[in-house]
C-alpha positions, 0 to 999 in steps of 0.5 A: 500500500502507498504511504501518503505524505504531506509531500506526495498528497497532490500527486497521489490523491488529487491526480488519481484517475481512480477513487481513493481510500485514505486510511489515517492511522498511527502505529500506536493505535489498536483499532488502526492495527485492526483495520489495516488487514481490511485495507490491505484486502481492499487494495488487493481485491479491488484494483479499481480503488487506490488505497493509501495510508497516512500516518497522522503523527508523521503527517500532521499537516495533512491530518489537520487539512482533513480535520482528523480528530480520531483514528482510524479515519478512512476518507473516500475521495473521488476526482480530488473531492471528499465524498464520504468518511468513516471514523473508527473500525469498519468492515470491508463492505462499509468501507467500500460503501463510502463511495 
């Protein structure tokens, strides 16, 4: 999965031809560790969706831009615009349903 940073956000998310799921997480977060395999599965079984991860500790500017207050937060983007988000642990169907 692609690591999203303050520096590569525009290139990866705004220029993506595919819908994008951004997983805002932190290494110390238990629920974030639980959602990680679900995001991995989506990235391998749904090639029509680009799945990226953003470490909120290392990329505070990007987390602030999205108003992330709790993690995990998964943001669905389409053509550079946020279309939906889910805060907290969720299953694959809920996450794909964000689009």
